[in-house]
PyMOL Python script that loads the backbone (N, CA, C, O; Angstrom):
from pymol import cmd

cmd.read_pdbstr("""\
ATOM      1  N   MET A   1      -9.899  18.614  23.720  1.00  0.00           N
ATOM      2  CA  MET A   1      -8.983  17.604  23.275  1.00  0.00           C
ATOM      3  C   MET A   1      -9.496  16.330  23.863  1.00  0.00           C
ATOM      4  O   MET A   1     -10.141  16.280  24.910  1.00  0.00           O
ATOM      5  N   ALA A   2      -9.142  15.213  23.061  1.00  0.00           N
ATOM      6  CA  ALA A   2      -9.572  14.136  23.017  1.00  0.00           C
ATOM      7  C   ALA A   2      -8.965  13.488  24.420  1.00  0.00           C
ATOM      8  O   ALA A   2      -7.862  13.752  24.896  1.00  0.00           O
ATOM      9  N   ILE A   3      -9.890  12.635  24.931  1.00  0.00           N
ATOM     10  CA  ILE A   3      -8.705  11.298  25.312  1.00  0.00           C
ATOM     11  C   ILE A   3      -8.296  10.273  24.521  1.00  0.00           C
ATOM     12  O   ILE A   3      -8.598  10.028  23.353  1.00  0.00           O
ATOM     13  N   LYS A   4      -7.380   9.540  25.477  1.00  0.00           N
ATOM     14  CA  LYS A   4      -6.399   8.175  24.770  1.00  0.00           C
ATOM     15  C   LYS A   4      -7.493   7.407  24.450  1.00  0.00           C
ATOM     16  O   LYS A   4      -7.273   6.626  23.524  1.00  0.00           O
ATOM     17  N   ALA A   5      -8.591   7.375  24.909  1.00  0.00           N
ATOM     18  CA  ALA A   5      -9.805   6.320  24.686  1.00  0.00           C
ATOM     19  C   ALA A   5     -10.111   6.576  22.797  1.00  0.00           C
ATOM     20  O   ALA A   5     -10.109   5.836  21.813  1.00  0.00           O
ATOM     21  N   GLN A   6     -10.351   8.075  23.053  1.00  0.00           N
ATOM     22  CA  GLN A   6     -11.018   8.445  21.860  1.00  0.00           C
ATOM     23  C   GLN A   6     -10.086   8.583  20.414  1.00  0.00           C
ATOM     24  O   GLN A   6     -10.457   8.559  19.241  1.00  0.00           O
ATOM     25  N   ARG A   7      -8.890   8.717  20.940  1.00  0.00           N
ATOM     26  CA  ARG A   7      -8.131   8.993  19.613  1.00  0.00           C
ATOM     27  C   ARG A   7      -8.015   7.140  19.306  1.00  0.00           C
ATOM     28  O   ARG A   7      -8.137   6.743  18.147  1.00  0.00           O
ATOM     29  N   ASN A   8      -7.794   6.212  20.368  1.00  0.00           N
ATOM     30  CA  ASN A   8      -7.806   5.094  20.139  1.00  0.00           C
ATOM     31  C   ASN A   8      -8.756   4.687  19.213  1.00  0.00           C
ATOM     32  O   ASN A   8      -8.376   3.969  18.288  1.00  0.00           O
ATOM     33  N   ARG A   9      -9.806   4.981  19.284  1.00  0.00           N
ATOM     34  CA  ARG A   9     -11.198   4.325  18.674  1.00  0.00           C
ATOM     35  C   ARG A   9     -11.122   5.274  17.136  1.00  0.00           C
ATOM     36  O   ARG A   9     -11.368   4.767  16.042  1.00  0.00           O
ATOM     37  N   ALA A  10     -10.841   6.317  17.280  1.00  0.00           N
ATOM     38  CA  ALA A  10     -10.999   6.901  15.934  1.00  0.00           C
ATOM     39  C   ALA A  10      -9.680   6.069  14.821  1.00  0.00           C
ATOM     40  O   ALA A  10      -9.809   5.829  13.620  1.00  0.00           O
ATOM     41  N   ARG A  11      -8.547   5.791  15.641  1.00  0.00           N
ATOM     42  CA  ARG A  11      -7.576   5.217  14.836  1.00  0.00           C
ATOM     43  C   ARG A  11      -8.172   3.841  14.228  1.00  0.00           C
ATOM     44  O   ARG A  11      -8.296   3.567  13.034  1.00  0.00           O
ATOM     45  N   LEU A  12      -8.522   3.015  15.388  1.00  0.00           N
ATOM     46  CA  LEU A  12      -9.004   1.785  14.573  1.00  0.00           C
ATOM     47  C   LEU A  12     -10.331   1.850  13.452  1.00  0.00           C
ATOM     48  O   LEU A  12     -10.588   1.016  12.583  1.00  0.00           O
ATOM     49  N   HIS A  13     -11.093   3.147  13.777  1.00  0.00           N
ATOM     50  CA  HIS A  13     -12.411   3.827  12.949  1.00  0.00           C
ATOM     51  C   HIS A  13     -11.653   3.886  11.030  1.00  0.00           C
ATOM     52  O   HIS A  13     -12.026   3.495   9.924  1.00  0.00           O
ATOM     53  N   ILE A  14     -10.596   4.532  11.536  1.00  0.00           N
ATOM     54  CA  ILE A  14      -9.565   4.917  10.284  1.00  0.00           C
ATOM     55  C   ILE A  14      -9.164   3.527   9.312  1.00  0.00           C
ATOM     56  O   ILE A  14      -9.330   3.315   8.111  1.00  0.00           O
ATOM     57  N   LEU A  15      -8.649   2.815  10.252  1.00  0.00           N
ATOM     58  CA  LEU A  15      -7.964   1.962   9.729  1.00  0.00           C
ATOM     59  C   LEU A  15      -8.840   1.197   9.130  1.00  0.00           C
ATOM     60  O   LEU A  15      -8.698   1.065   7.915  1.00  0.00           O
ATOM     61  N   ARG A  16      -9.991   0.479   9.815  1.00  0.00           N
ATOM     62  CA  ARG A  16     -11.094  -0.097   9.065  1.00  0.00           C
ATOM     63  C   ARG A  16     -11.703   0.501   7.829  1.00  0.00           C
ATOM     64  O   ARG A  16     -12.131  -0.106   6.848  1.00  0.00           O
ATOM     65  N   ASP A  17     -11.669   1.764   8.040  1.00  0.00           N
ATOM     66  CA  ASP A  17     -12.284   2.366   6.780  1.00  0.00           C
ATOM     67  C   ASP A  17     -11.214   2.372   5.145  1.00  0.00           C
ATOM     68  O   ASP A  17     -11.547   2.170   3.977  1.00  0.00           O
ATOM     69  N   ASN A  18      -9.669   2.748   5.866  1.00  0.00           N
ATOM     70  CA  ASN A  18      -8.738   2.229   4.545  1.00  0.00           C
ATOM     71  C   ASN A  18      -9.448   0.824   3.949  1.00  0.00           C
ATOM     72  O   ASN A  18     -10.163   0.776   2.947  1.00  0.00           O
ATOM     73  N   VAL A  19      -9.118  -0.177   4.713  1.00  0.00           N
ATOM     74  CA  VAL A  19      -9.335  -1.374   3.911  1.00  0.00           C
ATOM     75  C   VAL A  19     -10.438  -1.500   3.542  1.00  0.00           C
ATOM     76  O   VAL A  19     -10.547  -2.235   2.560  1.00  0.00           O
ATOM     77  N   HIS A  20     -11.889  -0.820   4.162  1.00  0.00           N
ATOM     78  CA  HIS A  20     -12.689  -0.774   3.649  1.00  0.00           C
ATOM     79  C   HIS A  20     -12.852  -0.214   1.791  1.00  0.00           C
ATOM     80  O   HIS A  20     -13.261  -0.905   0.858  1.00  0.00           O
ATOM     81  N   ARG A  21     -12.555   0.681   1.766  1.00  0.00           N
ATOM     82  CA  ARG A  21     -12.351   1.746   0.769  1.00  0.00           C
ATOM     83  C   ARG A  21     -11.436   0.833  -0.431  1.00  0.00           C
ATOM     84  O   ARG A  21     -11.769   0.752  -1.613  1.00  0.00           O
ATOM     85  N   ALA A  22     -10.255   0.202   0.161  1.00  0.00           N
ATOM     86  CA  ALA A  22      -9.184  -0.401  -0.708  1.00  0.00           C
ATOM     87  C   ALA A  22     -10.214  -1.798  -1.248  1.00  0.00           C
ATOM     88  O   ALA A  22     -10.493  -1.947  -2.437  1.00  0.00           O
ATOM     89  N   ARG A  23     -10.665  -2.685  -0.229  1.00  0.00           N
ATOM     90  CA  ARG A  23     -11.294  -3.342  -1.068  1.00  0.00           C
ATOM     91  C   ARG A  23     -12.431  -3.381  -2.322  1.00  0.00           C
ATOM     92  O   ARG A  23     -12.739  -4.121  -3.257  1.00  0.00           O
ATOM     93  N   ARG A  24     -12.927  -1.864  -1.613  1.00  0.00           N
ATOM     94  CA  ARG A  24     -13.902  -1.311  -3.195  1.00  0.00           C
ATOM     95  C   ARG A  24     -13.478  -1.087  -4.124  1.00  0.00           C
ATOM     96  O   ARG A  24     -13.992  -1.537  -5.149  1.00  0.00           O
ATOM     97  N   ASP A  25     -12.382  -0.312  -4.160  1.00  0.00           N
ATOM     98  CA  ASP A  25     -11.666  -0.115  -5.284  1.00  0.00           C
ATOM     99  C   ASP A  25     -10.806  -1.596  -5.829  1.00  0.00           C
ATOM    100  O   ASP A  25      -9.891  -1.185  -6.542  1.00  0.00           O
ATOM    101  N   VAL A  26     -10.776  -2.553  -5.788  1.00  0.00           N
ATOM    102  CA  VAL A  26     -10.478  -3.384  -6.065  1.00  0.00           C
ATOM    103  C   VAL A  26     -11.167  -4.056  -6.533  1.00  0.00           C
ATOM    104  O   VAL A  26     -10.736  -4.715  -7.479  1.00  0.00           O
ATOM    105  N   LYS A  27     -12.422  -4.209  -6.157  1.00  0.00           N
ATOM    106  CA  LYS A  27     -13.843  -5.199  -6.681  1.00  0.00           C
ATOM    107  C   LYS A  27     -14.071  -4.066  -8.358  1.00  0.00           C
ATOM    108  O   LYS A  27     -14.629  -4.566  -9.334  1.00  0.00           O
ATOM    109  N   LEU A  28     -13.548  -2.600  -8.395  1.00  0.00           N
ATOM    110  CA  LEU A  28     -14.091  -1.672  -9.026  1.00  0.00           C
ATOM    111  C   LEU A  28     -12.635  -1.284 -10.083  1.00  0.00           C
ATOM    112  O   LEU A  28     -12.491  -0.302 -10.811  1.00  0.00           O
ATOM    113  N   ARG A  29     -11.866  -2.213  -9.892  1.00  0.00           N
ATOM    114  CA  ARG A  29     -10.600  -2.232 -10.475  1.00  0.00           C
ATOM    115  C   ARG A  29     -10.001  -1.149 -10.841  1.00  0.00           C
ATOM    116  O   ARG A  29      -9.880  -0.953 -12.051  1.00  0.00           O
ATOM    117  N   HIS A  30      -9.584  -0.376 -10.087  1.00  0.00           N
ATOM    118  CA  HIS A  30      -8.681   0.865  -9.829  1.00  0.00           C
ATOM    119  C   HIS A  30      -7.591   0.393  -9.811  1.00  0.00           C
ATOM    120  O   HIS A  30      -7.377  -0.734  -9.363  1.00  0.00           O
ATOM    121  N   PRO A  31      -6.533   1.286 -10.374  1.00  0.00           N
ATOM    122  CA  PRO A  31      -5.190   1.013 -10.449  1.00  0.00           C
ATOM    123  C   PRO A  31      -4.353   1.334  -9.518  1.00  0.00           C
ATOM    124  O   PRO A  31      -4.206   2.438  -8.994  1.00  0.00           O
ATOM    125  N   GLY A  32      -3.643   0.082  -9.252  1.00  0.00           N
ATOM    126  CA  GLY A  32      -3.009   0.136  -7.761  1.00  0.00           C
ATOM    127  C   GLY A  32      -3.634  -0.036  -6.384  1.00  0.00           C
ATOM    128  O   GLY A  32      -3.120   0.149  -5.281  1.00  0.00           O
ATOM    129  N   ALA A  33      -5.046  -0.492  -6.750  1.00  0.00           N
ATOM    130  CA  ALA A  33      -5.839  -0.611  -5.334  1.00  0.00           C
ATOM    131  C   ALA A  33      -5.639  -1.980  -4.718  1.00  0.00           C
ATOM    132  O   ALA A  33      -6.257  -2.317  -3.707  1.00  0.00           O
ATOM    133  N   ALA A  34      -4.815  -2.724  -5.303  1.00  0.00           N
ATOM    134  CA  ALA A  34      -4.449  -4.249  -4.686  1.00  0.00           C
ATOM    135  C   ALA A  34      -3.485  -3.893  -3.766  1.00  0.00           C
ATOM    136  O   ALA A  34      -3.596  -4.427  -2.662  1.00  0.00           O
ATOM    137  N   GLU A  35      -2.289  -2.897  -3.986  1.00  0.00           N
ATOM    138  CA  GLU A  35      -1.201  -2.562  -3.542  1.00  0.00           C
ATOM    139  C   GLU A  35      -1.407  -1.892  -2.268  1.00  0.00           C
ATOM    140  O   GLU A  35      -0.722  -1.934  -1.246  1.00  0.00           O
ATOM    141  N   ARG A  36      -2.616  -1.187  -2.557  1.00  0.00           N
ATOM    142  CA  ARG A  36      -3.367  -0.260  -1.781  1.00  0.00           C
ATOM    143  C   ARG A  36      -3.679  -1.233  -0.320  1.00  0.00           C
ATOM    144  O   ARG A  36      -3.055  -1.112   0.734  1.00  0.00           O
ATOM    145  N   LEU A  37      -4.950  -2.331  -0.615  1.00  0.00           N
ATOM    146  CA  LEU A  37      -5.431  -2.963  -0.018  1.00  0.00           C
ATOM    147  C   LEU A  37      -4.303  -3.920   0.764  1.00  0.00           C
ATOM    148  O   LEU A  37      -4.593  -4.167   1.935  1.00  0.00           O
ATOM    149  N   LYS A  38      -2.811  -4.597   0.166  1.00  0.00           N
ATOM    150  CA  LYS A  38      -2.219  -4.812   1.014  1.00  0.00           C
ATOM    151  C   LYS A  38      -1.187  -4.519   2.098  1.00  0.00           C
ATOM    152  O   LYS A  38      -0.572  -5.300   2.825  1.00  0.00           O
ATOM    153  N   ALA A  39      -1.149  -2.785   1.991  1.00  0.00           N
ATOM    154  CA  ALA A  39      -0.418  -1.851   2.654  1.00  0.00           C
ATOM    155  C   ALA A  39      -1.807  -1.697   4.284  1.00  0.00           C
ATOM    156  O   ALA A  39      -1.651  -1.754   5.504  1.00  0.00           O
ATOM    157  N   HIS A  40      -2.819  -1.529   3.542  1.00  0.00           N
ATOM    158  CA  HIS A  40      -3.638  -1.239   4.641  1.00  0.00           C
ATOM    159  C   HIS A  40      -4.219  -2.285   5.636  1.00  0.00           C
ATOM    160  O   HIS A  40      -4.606  -2.296   6.805  1.00  0.00           O
ATOM    161  N   LEU A  41      -4.098  -3.100   4.671  1.00  0.00           N
ATOM    162  CA  LEU A  41      -4.213  -4.831   5.492  1.00  0.00           C
ATOM    163  C   LEU A  41      -3.056  -4.984   6.685  1.00  0.00           C
ATOM    164  O   LEU A  41      -3.287  -5.506   7.776  1.00  0.00           O
ATOM    165  N   ALA A  42      -1.933  -4.503   6.328  1.00  0.00           N
ATOM    166  CA  ALA A  42      -0.879  -4.632   7.103  1.00  0.00           C
ATOM    167  C   ALA A  42      -0.617  -3.918   8.269  1.00  0.00           C
ATOM    168  O   ALA A  42      -0.142  -4.396   9.299  1.00  0.00           O
ATOM    169  N   ALA A  43      -1.026  -2.443   8.027  1.00  0.00           N
ATOM    170  CA  ALA A  43      -1.135  -1.461   8.877  1.00  0.00           C
ATOM    171  C   ALA A  43      -1.970  -1.942  10.195  1.00  0.00           C
ATOM    172  O   ALA A  43      -1.526  -1.960  11.343  1.00  0.00           O
ATOM    173  N   ARG A  44      -3.371  -2.355   9.744  1.00  0.00           N
ATOM    174  CA  ARG A  44      -4.118  -2.613  10.442  1.00  0.00           C
ATOM    175  C   ARG A  44      -3.891  -3.809  11.477  1.00  0.00           C
ATOM    176  O   ARG A  44      -4.270  -3.726  12.645  1.00  0.00           O
ATOM    177  N   LEU A  45      -3.219  -4.968  10.933  1.00  0.00           N
ATOM    178  CA  LEU A  45      -2.502  -6.162  11.257  1.00  0.00           C
ATOM    179  C   LEU A  45      -1.545  -5.663  12.634  1.00  0.00           C
ATOM    180  O   LEU A  45      -1.526  -5.850  13.850  1.00  0.00           O
ATOM    181  N   ALA A  46      -0.757  -4.887  11.557  1.00  0.00           N
ATOM    182  CA  ALA A  46       0.310  -3.989  12.811  1.00  0.00           C
ATOM    183  C   ALA A  46       0.097  -3.262  13.827  1.00  0.00           C
ATOM    184  O   ALA A  46       1.008  -3.070  14.632  1.00  0.00           O
ATOM    185  N   TYR A  47      -1.467  -2.565  14.042  1.00  0.00           N
ATOM    186  CA  TYR A  47      -1.832  -1.888  15.131  1.00  0.00           C
ATOM    187  C   TYR A  47      -2.818  -3.002  16.161  1.00  0.00           C
ATOM    188  O   TYR A  47      -3.003  -2.752  17.352  1.00  0.00           O
ATOM    189  N   ALA A  48      -3.337  -4.125  15.539  1.00  0.00           N
ATOM    190  CA  ALA A  48      -3.799  -4.960  16.268  1.00  0.00           C
ATOM    191  C   ALA A  48      -2.810  -5.770  17.208  1.00  0.00           C
ATOM    192  O   ALA A  48      -2.872  -5.824  18.436  1.00  0.00           O
ATOM    193  N   GLU A  49      -1.792  -6.451  16.298  1.00  0.00           N
ATOM    194  CA  GLU A  49      -0.251  -6.520  17.811  1.00  0.00           C
ATOM    195  C   GLU A  49       0.141  -5.633  18.194  1.00  0.00           C
ATOM    196  O   GLU A  49       0.842  -5.877  19.176  1.00  0.00           O
ATOM    197  N   THR A  50       0.093  -4.663  17.972  1.00  0.00           N
ATOM    198  CA  THR A  50       1.247  -3.995  19.135  1.00  0.00           C
ATOM    199  C   THR A  50       0.383  -2.707  19.519  1.00  0.00           C
ATOM    200  O   THR A  50       0.981  -1.937  20.271  1.00  0.00           O
ATOM    201  N   GLY A  51      -1.076  -2.271  19.100  1.00  0.00           N
ATOM    202  CA  GLY A  51      -1.464  -1.204  19.344  1.00  0.00           C
ATOM    203  C   GLY A  51      -0.925   0.157  19.271  1.00  0.00           C
ATOM    204  O   GLY A  51      -1.358   1.094  19.940  1.00  0.00           O
ATOM    205  N   LYS A  52       0.138   0.232  18.344  1.00  0.00           N
ATOM    206  CA  LYS A  52       0.422   1.763  17.926  1.00  0.00           C
ATOM    207  C   LYS A  52       0.515   1.660  16.424  1.00  0.00           C
ATOM    208  O   LYS A  52       0.731   2.667  15.748  1.00  0.00           O
TER     209      LYS A  52
END
""", "prot")
cmd.dss("prot")
cmd.show_as("cartoon", "prot")
cmd.util.cbc("prot")
cmd.orient("prot")
């Protein structure tokens, strides 16, 4: 069972990776990538502000 710090760290990496993949898809002109990038950036900023 993961301790709280491990769960938080995993969440940060997931949020970071989602943004990274979305940026790559925008560069490769995949359909819907710009909207996904906005959503993932918003989720990452919300997590940074609230920690949830």
